[in-house]
C-alpha positions as YAML, in Angstrom:
chain: A
units: angstrom
residues:
- id: 1
  name: ILE
  ca: [0.00, 0.00, 0.00]
- id: 2
  name: ALA
  ca: [2.77, 2.43, 0.93]
- id: 3
  name: GLU
  ca: [4.69, 1.59, -2.24]
- id: 4
  name: ALA
  ca: [1.63, 2.09, -4.43]
- id: 5
  name: ASP
  ca: [0.85, 5.41, -2.79]
- id: 6
  name: ALA
  ca: [4.48, 6.54, -3.16]
- id: 7
  name: GLN
  ca: [4.42, 5.74, -6.86]
- id: 8
  name: TYR
  ca: [1.14, 7.60, -7.24]
- id: 9
  name: GLN
  ca: [2.50, 10.70, -5.51]
- id: 10
  name: LYS
  ca: [5.41, 10.78, -7.98]
- id: 11
  name: LEU
  ca: [3.00, 11.17, -10.90]
- id: 12
  name: SER
  ca: [2.29, 14.50, -12.51]
- id: 13
  name: ALA
  ca: [-1.12, 16.06, -12.05]
- id: 14
  name: ARG
  ca: [-2.11, 14.97, -15.58]
- id: 15
  name: ALA
  ca: [-0.89, 11.40, -14.99]
- id: 16
  name: LYS
  ca: [-2.76, 11.18, -11.72]
- id: 17
  name: LYS
  ca: [-6.01, 11.91, -13.55]
- id: 18
  name: GLU
  ca: [-5.42, 8.82, -15.64]
- id: 19
  name: VAL
  ca: [-5.27, 6.58, -12.58]
- id: 20
  name: THR
  ca: [-8.89, 5.52, -12.56]
- id: 21
  name: ASN
  ca: [-8.76, 3.34, -9.45]
- id: 22
  name: TYR
  ca: [-7.07, 5.68, -7.00]
- id: 23
  name: THR
  ca: [-10.20, 5.68, -4.88]
- id: 24
  name: LYS
  ca: [-9.54, 2.01, -4.20]
- id: 25
  name: LEU
  ca: [-6.04, 2.83, -2.94]
- id: 26
  name: SER
  ca: [-7.45, 5.63, -0.84]
- id: 27
  name: SER
  ca: [-10.03, 3.29, 0.68]
- id: 28
  name: VAL
  ca: [-7.40, 0.68, 1.45]
- id: 29
  name: LYS
  ca: [-5.19, 3.35, 3.08]
- id: 30
  name: THR
  ca: [-8.10, 4.46, 5.25]
- id: 31
  name: ALA
  ca: [-8.87, 0.87, 6.24]
- id: 32
  name: LEU
  ca: [-5.23, 0.25, 7.12]
- id: 33
  name: THR
  ca: [-5.04, 3.40, 9.24]
- id: 34
  name: THR
  ca: [-8.16, 2.32, 11.10]
- id: 35
  name: ALA
  ca: [-6.71, -1.16, 11.64]
- id: 36
  name: LEU
  ca: [-3.44, 0.24, 12.98]
- id: 37
  name: LYS
  ca: [-5.27, 2.61, 15.32]
- id: 38
  name: ASN
  ca: [-7.36, -0.28, 16.62]
- id: 39
  name: GLU
  ca: [-4.19, -2.31, 17.11]
- id: 40
  name: ALA
  ca: [-2.68, 0.51, 19.16]
- id: 41
  name: LYS
  ca: [-5.75, 1.05, 21.36]
- id: 42
  name: PRO
  ca: [-5.20, -1.93, 23.74]
- id: 43
  name: VAL
  ca: [-1.62, -0.81, 24.29]
- id: 44
  name: THR
  ca: [-2.71, 2.73, 25.03]
- id: 45
  name: SER
  ca: [-5.33, 1.37, 27.43]
- id: 46
  name: ALA
  ca: [-2.83, -0.91, 29.17]
- id: 47
  name: ILE
  ca: [-0.39, 1.94, 29.75]
- id: 48
  name: THR
  ca: [-3.11, 4.41, 30.72]
- id: 49
  name: ALA
  ca: [-4.49, 1.91, 33.26]
- id: 50
  name: LEU
  ca: [-1.23, 1.86, 35.19]
- id: 51
  name: PRO
  ca: [-1.30, 3.80, 38.49]
- id: 52
  name: LYS
  ca: [0.45, 7.12, 38.79]
- id: 53
  name: LEU
  ca: [4.10, 6.79, 39.70]
- id: 54
  name: ALA
  ca: [3.48, 7.95, 43.25]
- id: 55
  name: ASN
  ca: [0.94, 5.15, 43.72]
- id: 56
  name: LEU
  ca: [2.86, 2.41, 41.91]
- id: 57
  name: THR
  ca: [3.76, -0.65, 44.02]
- id: 58
  name: LEU
  ca: [5.35, -4.02, 43.40]
- id: 59
  name: ALA
  ca: [1.83, -5.41, 43.08]
- id: 60
  name: ASP
  ca: [1.72, -3.59, 39.73]
- id: 61
  name: LYS
  ca: [4.87, -5.30, 38.44]
- id: 62
  name: GLU
  ca: [3.03, -7.84, 36.27]
- id: 63
  name: ASN
  ca: [0.76, -5.18, 34.78]
- id: 64
  name: VAL
  ca: [3.75, -3.03, 33.85]
- id: 65
  name: ALA
  ca: [5.45, -6.05, 32.27]
- id: 66
  name: ALA
  ca: [2.26, -6.91, 30.38]
- id: 67
  name: ALA
  ca: [2.00, -3.35, 29.05]
- id: 68
  name: ARG
  ca: [5.62, -3.53, 27.86]
- id: 69
  name: ALA
  ca: [4.96, -6.86, 26.13]
- id: 70
  name: LYS
  ca: [1.96, -5.39, 24.31]
- id: 71
  name: TYR
  ca: [3.97, -2.34, 23.27]
- id: 72
  name: GLU
  ca: [6.83, -4.43, 21.91]
- id: 73
  name: ALA
  ca: [4.38, -6.63, 20.02]
- id: 74
  name: LEU
  ca: [3.05, -3.61, 18.11]
- id: 75
  name: ARG
  ca: [4.31, -3.21, 14.57]
- id: 76
  name: PRO
  ca: [6.24, 0.04, 14.06]
- id: 77
  name: SER
  ca: [3.51, 1.46, 11.83]
- id: 78
  name: ALA
  ca: [1.00, 1.05, 14.68]
- id: 79
  name: LYS
  ca: [3.18, 2.66, 17.35]
- id: 80
  name: GLN
  ca: [2.76, 6.05, 15.69]
- id: 81
  name: TYR
  ca: [-0.88, 6.04, 16.79]
- id: 82
  name: LEU
  ca: [0.04, 5.94, 20.47]
- id: 83
  name: THR
  ca: [0.05, 9.37, 22.07]
- id: 84
  name: THR
  ca: [3.59, 10.68, 22.29]
- id: 85
  name: THR
  ca: [3.69, 10.45, 26.10]
- id: 86
  name: LYS
  ca: [2.53, 6.84, 26.38]
- id: 87
  name: PRO
  ca: [5.89, 5.13, 25.73]
- id: 88
  name: ASN
  ca: [7.55, 7.60, 28.11]
- id: 89
  name: ASN
  ca: [4.96, 6.84, 30.78]
- id: 90
  name: LEU
  ca: [5.67, 3.12, 30.40]
- id: 91
  name: LYS
  ca: [9.42, 3.64, 30.73]
- id: 92
  name: LYS
  ca: [8.90, 5.75, 33.86]
- id: 93
  name: ALA
  ca: [6.70, 3.01, 35.33]
- id: 94
  name: GLU
  ca: [9.37, 0.41, 34.59]
- id: 95
  name: ASP
  ca: [12.03, 2.58, 36.23]
- id: 96
  name: LYS
  ca: [9.82, 2.98, 39.29]
- id: 97
  name: ILE
  ca: [9.26, -0.78, 39.55]
- id: 98
  name: SER
  ca: [13.02, -1.26, 39.28]
- id: 99
  name: GLU
  ca: [13.56, 1.16, 42.17]
- id: 100
  name: LEU
  ca: [10.95, -0.66, 44.23]
- id: 101
  name: LEU
  ca: [12.55, -4.04, 43.57]
- id: 102
  name: VAL
  ca: [15.93, -2.74, 44.74]
- id: 103
  name: ALA
  ca: [14.35, -1.18, 47.82]
- id: 104
  name: ASP
  ca: [12.53, -4.43, 48.58]
- id: 105
  name: ALA
  ca: [15.74, -6.44, 48.41]
- id: 106
  name: ILE
  ca: [17.52, -3.96, 50.68]
- id: 107
  name: ALA
  ca: [14.65, -4.09, 53.19]
- id: 108
  name: LYS
  ca: [14.61, -7.90, 53.25]
- id: 109
  name: ILE
  ca: [18.37, -7.98, 53.85]
- id: 110
  name: ASN
  ca: [18.05, -5.40, 56.63]
- id: 111
  name: ALA
  ca: [15.45, -7.65, 58.26]
- id: 112
  name: LEU
  ca: [17.97, -10.50, 58.61]
- id: 113
  name: PRO
  ca: [19.27, -11.23, 62.11]
- id: 114
  name: THR
  ca: [22.88, -10.54, 62.96]
- id: 115
  name: VAL
  ca: [25.41, -13.33, 62.52]
- id: 116
  name: ASN
  ca: [25.50, -13.93, 66.28]
- id: 117
  name: ALA
  ca: [21.72, -14.13, 66.55]
- id: 118
  name: LEU
  ca: [21.25, -16.30, 63.46]
- id: 119
  name: THR
  ca: [19.60, -19.71, 63.91]
- id: 120
  name: LEU
  ca: [18.32, -22.43, 61.62]
- id: 121
  name: GLU
  ca: [14.82, -21.05, 62.15]
- id: 122
  name: ASP
  ca: [15.80, -18.01, 60.09]
- id: 123
  name: GLU
  ca: [16.03, -20.05, 56.87]
- id: 124
  name: THR
  ca: [12.78, -18.69, 55.40]
- id: 125
  name: THR
  ca: [13.79, -15.08, 56.05]
- id: 126
  name: LEU
  ca: [17.19, -15.69, 54.48]
- id: 127
  name: THR
  ca: [15.71, -17.51, 51.50]
- id: 128
  name: GLU
  ca: [13.32, -14.63, 50.82]
- id: 129
  name: ALA
  ca: [16.15, -12.10, 50.97]
- id: 130
  name: GLN
  ca: [18.29, -14.18, 48.63]
- id: 131
  name: ALA
  ca: [15.39, -14.64, 46.22]
- id: 132
  name: ALA
  ca: [14.69, -10.91, 46.17]
- id: 133
  name: PHE
  ca: [18.34, -10.16, 45.40]
- id: 134
  name: ASN
  ca: [18.77, -12.93, 42.83]
- id: 135
  name: ALA
  ca: [15.68, -11.78, 40.94]
- id: 136
  name: LEU
  ca: [17.33, -8.43, 40.23]
- id: 137
  name: THR
  ca: [19.26, -7.64, 37.08]
- id: 138
  name: ALA
  ca: [23.02, -7.07, 37.33]
- id: 139
  name: ASN
  ca: [22.48, -3.30, 37.20]
- id: 140
  name: GLN
  ca: [19.87, -3.48, 39.93]
- id: 141
  name: GLN
  ca: [22.05, -5.70, 42.13]
- id: 142
  name: ALA
  ca: [24.80, -3.09, 41.91]
- id: 143
  name: LEU
  ca: [22.43, -0.70, 43.71]
- id: 144
  name: VAL
  ca: [21.89, -2.98, 46.69]
- id: 145
  name: THR
  ca: [24.07, -1.30, 49.28]
- id: 146
  name: ASN
  ca: [23.94, -4.07, 51.90]
- id: 147
  name: VAL
  ca: [24.73, -7.09, 49.74]
- id: 148
  name: GLU
  ca: [27.78, -7.84, 51.91]
- id: 149
  name: THR
  ca: [25.43, -8.41, 54.84]
- id: 150
  name: LEU
  ca: [23.47, -10.93, 52.78]
- id: 151
  name: THR
  ca: [26.67, -12.76, 51.84]
- id: 152
  name: THR
  ca: [27.92, -12.84, 55.42]
- id: 153
  name: VAL
  ca: [24.64, -14.09, 56.84]
- id: 154
  name: ALA
  ca: [24.26, -16.66, 54.06]
- id: 155
  name: ASN
  ca: [27.75, -18.04, 54.73]
- id: 156
  name: GLN
  ca: [27.10, -18.23, 58.46]
- id: 157
  name: PHE
  ca: [23.78, -19.98, 57.88]
- id: 158
  name: ALA
  ca: [25.44, -22.51, 55.57]
- id: 159
  name: GLN
  ca: [27.95, -23.24, 58.35]
- id: 160
  name: LEU
  ca: [25.17, -23.60, 60.93]
- id: 161
  name: LYS
  ca: [23.30, -25.97, 58.66]
- id: 162
  name: ALA
  ca: [26.41, -28.03, 57.95]
- id: 163
  name: ASP
  ca: [27.15, -28.23, 61.68]
- id: 164
  name: ALA
  ca: [23.57, -29.31, 62.40]
- id: 165
  name: GLU
  ca: [23.68, -31.98, 59.70]
- id: 166
  name: LEU
  ca: [26.99, -33.27, 61.03]
- id: 167
  name: ALA
  ca: [25.62, -33.33, 64.59]
- id: 168
  name: ALA
  ca: [22.57, -35.29, 63.40]
- id: 169
  name: ALA
  ca: [24.75, -37.77, 61.53]
- id: 170
  name: ASN
  ca: [27.00, -38.19, 64.57]
- id: 171
  name: ALA
  ca: [24.01, -38.75, 66.83]
- id: 172
  name: LEU
  ca: [22.57, -41.31, 64.45]
- id: 173
  name: ALA
  ca: [25.82, -43.26, 64.31]
- id: 174
  name: ALA
  ca: [26.30, -43.08, 68.08]
- id: 175
  name: ASN
  ca: [22.73, -44.18, 68.78]
- id: 176
  name: ALA
  ca: [23.21, -47.25, 66.61]
- id: 177
  name: VAL
  ca: [26.21, -48.28, 68.72]
- id: 178
  name: ILE
  ca: [24.38, -47.47, 71.95]
- id: 179
  name: ALA
  ca: [21.63, -49.85, 70.84]
- id: 180
  name: LEU
  ca: [24.17, -52.62, 70.17]
- id: 181
  name: ILE
  ca: [25.74, -52.14, 73.60]
- id: 182
  name: ASN
  ca: [22.32, -52.17, 75.27]
- id: 183
  name: LEU
  ca: [21.72, -55.60, 73.78]
- id: 184
  name: LEU
  ca: [24.77, -57.04, 75.50]
- id: 185
  name: PRO
  ca: [24.15, -59.12, 78.62]
- id: 186
  name: THR
  ca: [25.25, -57.90, 82.02]
- id: 187
  name: VAL
  ca: [28.62, -58.96, 83.38]
- id: 188
  name: ASP
  ca: [26.90, -61.48, 85.65]
- id: 189
  name: THR
  ca: [25.11, -63.22, 82.81]
- id: 190
  name: LEU
  ca: [27.84, -63.00, 80.16]
- id: 191
  name: THR
  ca: [28.86, -66.29, 78.50]
- id: 192
  name: VAL
  ca: [31.19, -67.30, 75.69]
- id: 193
  name: GLU
  ca: [28.20, -67.43, 73.40]
- id: 194
  name: ASP
  ca: [28.01, -63.64, 73.61]
- id: 195
  name: GLU
  ca: [31.45, -63.22, 72.05]
- id: 196
  name: ALA
  ca: [30.11, -62.41, 68.57]
- id: 197
  name: ALA
  ca: [27.73, -59.74, 69.87]
- id: 198
  name: LEU
  ca: [30.48, -58.24, 72.03]
- id: 199
  name: THR
  ca: [32.93, -58.22, 69.13]
- id: 200
  name: ASP
  ca: [30.35, -56.56, 66.89]
- id: 201
  name: ALA
  ca: [29.63, -53.86, 69.48]
- id: 202
  name: GLN
  ca: [33.34, -53.18, 70.02]
- id: 203
  name: ALA
  ca: [34.05, -53.01, 66.31]
- id: 204
  name: SER
  ca: [31.12, -50.66, 65.75]
- id: 205
  name: PHE
  ca: [32.32, -48.39, 68.56]
- id: 206
  name: GLU
  ca: [35.87, -48.31, 67.24]
- id: 207
  name: ALA
  ca: [34.59, -47.48, 63.76]
- id: 208
  name: LEU
  ca: [33.11, -44.25, 65.08]
- id: 209
  name: THR
  ca: [34.93, -40.95, 64.87]
- id: 210
  name: ALA
  ca: [36.29, -39.45, 68.08]
- id: 211
  name: ASP
  ca: [33.38, -36.98, 68.20]
- id: 212
  name: GLN
  ca: [30.86, -39.77, 67.72]
- id: 213
  name: GLN
  ca: [32.45, -41.93, 70.42]
- id: 214
  name: THR
  ca: [31.95, -39.14, 72.98]
- id: 215
  name: LEU
  ca: [28.21, -39.43, 72.33]
- id: 216
  name: VAL
  ca: [28.07, -43.11, 73.24]
- id: 217
  name: THR
  ca: [26.74, -42.82, 76.78]
- id: 218
  name: ASN
  ca: [27.08, -46.50, 77.70]
- id: 219
  name: ALA
  ca: [30.59, -47.17, 76.41]
- id: 220
  name: ASP
  ca: [31.89, -47.83, 79.93]
...
C-alpha cells in the first residue's frame, strides 16, 4: 500500500487523472489506518491503566510487564498512533518498579538477624532475601548497598546448617552403637556365646569418629 501510494505521488497532475482506481487505494489506506489505530488502542489502554508513579507498588509489576509486552508486540507502523507520552509513561513506570525491587531487596536484607543471633529457624527469612536479590538484574544488584550483609549471613547460615547436619549424623551413628551395647548381657550373665555380639559392638564403637564416640553414653 505504501509503495503504491508513493508511486502515485510521484506522478504529474495529468498522470494522476489517468489513474482511474485511486479511490480504491485511498479506501485501502483508510482501512489500514483504522486497523493500525485499533491495534494501538489496547496498548494505550494498558499503559493508561497503570497507576500514577506515586501510587505504583510491586503489586503492579506484572501489569507493567504486560504493558511492555503489548507495546513491543506492536508493529512500528502502529506505534505512531500511540500518544507521544505513552511510551515515556511506560518507561517511567518500569524505572519505578526497578527502584521498588531494589528497595525491597535492601529491606529484606536489613530484616535479617545478625550473625551472632542467626539460627536455623531463620532459613525462610534468608531464602526470601536471597530470592529478592537474585531476581534483580546485574544493574539493579549493583544498587543494593547491603549485599555484603546478605553474603555474610548466608555463609554463616550454611555453616550452621552443615554443623547441624553433622551433629545429626554423629548422633545417628552413636545411637546405633548405643543400641548394640544395650543388647549385650550384664557382666553377671555374660557367656562365651556372647562373644560375637560383644565383638560386633566393640568393632562398631571403634569405627566411630572421636566426636561420635563421645556421644556413646554407655561405652563404659
